[in-house]
C-alpha positions as CSV (number, residue, x, y, z in Angstrom):
1,Y,-0.1,-0.2,0.2
2,T,3.0,2.4,1.0
3,Q,4.3,1.8,-2.3
4,S,1.2,2.4,-4.2
5,L,0.6,5.8,-2.8
6,L,4.5,6.4,-3.6
7,L,2.9,6.2,-7.2
8,Q,-0.9,7.3,-6.9
9,S,-0.7,9.7,-3.8
10,N,-4.3,10.4,-4.5
11,N,-5.5,6.7,-4.1
12,S,-8.2,6.4,-1.3
13,H,-8.2,2.7,-1.5
14,A,-4.4,2.5,-0.7
15,Y,-5.0,4.3,2.2
16,F,-7.9,2.5,3.3
17,G,-6.0,-0.6,2.8
18,R,-3.0,0.6,4.5
19,A,-5.1,1.7,7.3
20,S,-6.7,-1.6,7.8
21,A,-3.1,-3.5,7.8
22,R,-2.1,-1.0,10.2
23,F,-5.1,-1.6,12.6
24,A,-4.4,-5.8,12.3
25,M,-0.6,-4.6,13.5
26,G,-2.1,-2.7,16.1
27,Q,-0.7,0.5,14.9
28,I,-4.2,2.7,15.9
29,K,-2.7,6.4,15.2
30,P,-0.8,5.8,12.2
31,A,-4.1,3.9,11.0
32,L,-6.4,6.7,12.1
33,L,-4.2,9.4,10.0
34,D,-4.7,6.9,7.3
35,T,-8.4,6.7,7.4
36,D,-8.4,10.3,7.5
37,Q,-6.8,10.8,4.1
38,A,-9.1,7.9,2.9
39,I,-12.2,9.8,4.0
40,L,-10.7,13.0,2.6
41,R,-10.0,11.8,-0.9
42,D,-13.3,9.6,-0.7
43,G,-16.2,11.1,1.8
44,R,-18.8,8.5,0.5
45,N,-17.1,5.3,1.6
46,A,-19.3,4.2,4.3
47,E,-16.8,1.3,4.8
48,S,-14.1,4.4,5.9
49,F,-16.1,5.6,8.2
50,V,-16.8,2.4,10.1
51,L,-13.0,1.6,10.0
52,R,-12.5,4.9,11.5
53,G,-15.1,4.2,14.1
54,R,-13.2,1.0,15.4
55,L,-9.8,2.7,15.5
56,N,-11.8,5.6,17.2
57,E,-13.1,3.0,20.2
58,V,-9.6,1.3,20.6
59,D,-8.4,4.6,21.0
60,G,-10.7,5.1,23.7
61,D,-12.8,7.8,22.0
62,T,-16.5,6.6,21.9
63,P,-18.1,9.7,21.0
64,K,-16.2,10.0,18.2
65,A,-16.7,6.2,17.3
66,I,-20.3,6.9,17.4
67,A,-20.2,9.9,15.2
68,D,-18.1,7.6,12.5
69,Y,-20.9,4.8,12.3
70,S,-24.1,7.3,12.3
71,V,-22.3,9.0,9.0
72,A,-21.8,5.5,7.6
73,L,-25.3,4.8,8.4
74,S,-26.0,7.8,6.5
75,L,-24.5,6.7,3.5
76,A,-25.5,3.2,3.8
77,P,-28.5,2.8,6.0
78,D,-28.4,-0.9,5.6
79,L,-24.8,-1.4,6.4
80,E,-25.2,-3.9,9.1
81,K,-21.8,-3.8,10.6
82,A,-22.5,0.0,11.2
83,L,-25.3,-0.6,13.1
84,L,-24.1,-3.2,15.2
85,A,-20.8,-1.2,16.0
86,R,-22.7,1.8,16.9
87,A,-24.8,-0.7,19.2
88,A,-22.1,-1.9,20.8
89,S,-20.5,1.9,21.6
90,F,-24.2,3.2,22.9
91,M,-24.0,0.0,25.1
92,K,-20.5,1.2,26.5
93,S,-21.5,4.6,27.2
94,G,-24.9,3.6,28.8
95,Q,-27.1,4.5,26.0
96,V,-29.3,1.5,26.0
97,E,-32.2,2.9,24.5
98,R,-30.5,3.7,21.6
99,A,-28.3,0.4,21.5
100,L,-31.7,-1.6,21.5
101,A,-32.9,0.6,18.4
102,D,-29.8,-0.2,16.7
103,C,-29.7,-4.2,17.5
104,D,-33.5,-4.1,16.6
105,G,-32.8,-2.4,13.1
106,A,-29.8,-4.9,12.6
107,V,-32.5,-7.8,13.7
108,H,-34.7,-6.4,11.0
109,L,-32.3,-5.8,8.3
110,N,-30.8,-9.6,8.6
111,P,-32.9,-11.8,10.4
112,G,-30.7,-14.6,10.2
113,S,-27.9,-13.1,12.1
114,P,-27.0,-14.3,15.2
115,T,-25.2,-11.8,16.0
116,A,-27.8,-9.3,15.6
117,Y,-30.1,-11.1,18.1
118,L,-27.2,-11.2,20.5
119,C,-26.9,-7.6,20.5
120,R,-30.5,-7.1,21.3
121,A,-30.4,-9.7,24.0
122,E,-27.7,-8.1,25.7
123,S,-29.4,-4.8,25.2
124,Y,-33.0,-6.1,26.9
125,L,-30.8,-7.6,30.0
126,Q,-29.2,-4.1,30.7
127,M,-32.9,-3.1,30.5
128,R,-34.0,-5.5,33.2
129,L,-36.1,-7.9,30.8
130,P,-34.0,-11.0,30.9
131,A,-37.2,-12.9,29.5
132,R,-37.1,-11.1,26.5
133,A,-33.2,-11.6,26.1
134,V,-33.8,-15.5,26.7
135,E,-36.1,-15.2,23.4
136,D,-33.2,-13.7,21.6
137,V,-30.5,-15.8,22.8
138,D,-32.5,-18.8,21.9
139,Q,-33.3,-17.4,18.3
140,A,-29.4,-16.8,18.0
141,M,-29.1,-20.5,18.7
142,V,-31.3,-21.6,16.0
143,T,-29.9,-19.1,13.4
144,A,-26.1,-19.9,14.0
145,E,-24.4,-22.8,12.4
146,T,-21.5,-21.8,14.9
147,L,-21.0,-19.8,18.2
148,N,-17.9,-18.8,20.2
149,H,-18.4,-18.9,23.9
150,Q,-20.5,-15.3,23.8
151,P,-23.9,-16.6,24.4
152,V,-22.5,-18.7,27.2
153,A,-21.6,-15.5,29.5
154,L,-24.6,-14.0,28.5
155,L,-26.7,-17.0,29.6
156,N,-25.1,-16.7,32.6
157,S,-25.7,-13.3,33.4
158,I,-29.4,-13.9,32.5
159,H,-29.7,-16.5,34.7
160,Q,-28.6,-14.3,37.7
161,A,-30.8,-11.4,36.3
162,M,-34.0,-13.9,36.3
163,T,-32.8,-14.9,39.7
164,R,-32.6,-11.5,41.0
165,D,-35.9,-10.4,39.7
166,G,-37.3,-13.5,41.2
167,M,-38.2,-15.0,37.6
168,S,-36.5,-18.5,38.3
169,Q,-35.2,-20.4,41.2
170,V,-32.5,-21.9,39.2
171,K,-28.9,-20.6,40.3
172,P,-26.6,-19.4,37.1
173,E,-24.1,-21.7,36.0
174,T,-20.5,-20.9,36.9
175,A,-18.4,-23.4,35.2
176,E,-16.5,-22.3,32.4
177,A,-17.6,-23.5,28.6
178,P,-15.0,-26.3,27.5
179,P,-13.8,-25.9,23.9
180,Q,-16.0,-27.3,21.2
181,P,-15.2,-28.0,17.6
182,P,-16.0,-25.8,15.0
183,G,-19.8,-26.1,13.7
184,T,-21.0,-27.1,17.1
185,V,-22.9,-25.8,20.1
186,S,-22.7,-28.2,22.5
187,S,-20.1,-26.6,25.0
188,L,-23.0,-24.4,26.1
189,P,-23.9,-25.2,29.8
190,P,-27.3,-27.1,30.5
191,A,-30.1,-24.9,30.1
192,P,-32.8,-24.4,33.3
193,P,-36.9,-25.5,32.3
194,S,-37.1,-21.7,32.2
195,L,-34.4,-21.1,29.6
196,T,-34.7,-24.1,27.2
197,V,-32.7,-23.4,24.3
198,Q,-34.3,-24.1,21.2
199,K,-32.1,-26.4,18.5
200,P,-33.0,-26.1,14.8
201,P,-34.9,-28.7,13.1
202,V,-33.0,-31.6,11.5
């Protein structure tokens, strides 16, 4: 990318590519400078704003990250990654209702996205609506071919919330999930009766 920019200094794609590479190498400040240059040369590329938003998030500036995601969504309203990224930033900054709106938007945009359902489940949990969170975790399980350990931690939090709110007599699982082979979800802890996880039809 650097060599490309020596030959063509106005190449926004080269700046974007180099920013992505630097991000992967943990070089946040140089990556931010490259995304600035990419946006300066092509201010209609929503992906550049998403990348800069993620860099700003890592750099500790959540308000700037939210602003970048918002610009990306103004350019590409159906960009799911921007909705989910902004939802995470809203959640981090305590704006749970706005996070829920973005997660809900992602679910309607892509009903087959387990990440969108887990995003909305976390929002419901923060709003002390664990029963709704359970429904979305169930749906994430149905739509996912593979899942990492994120649902395990979320289910544990839901167990705790339901016990706290008097909705369940089941104590939360405390054991960590064992490693699981790709393509399976069998490492999830046993769900109590009130949290029965639906499995996709065979």
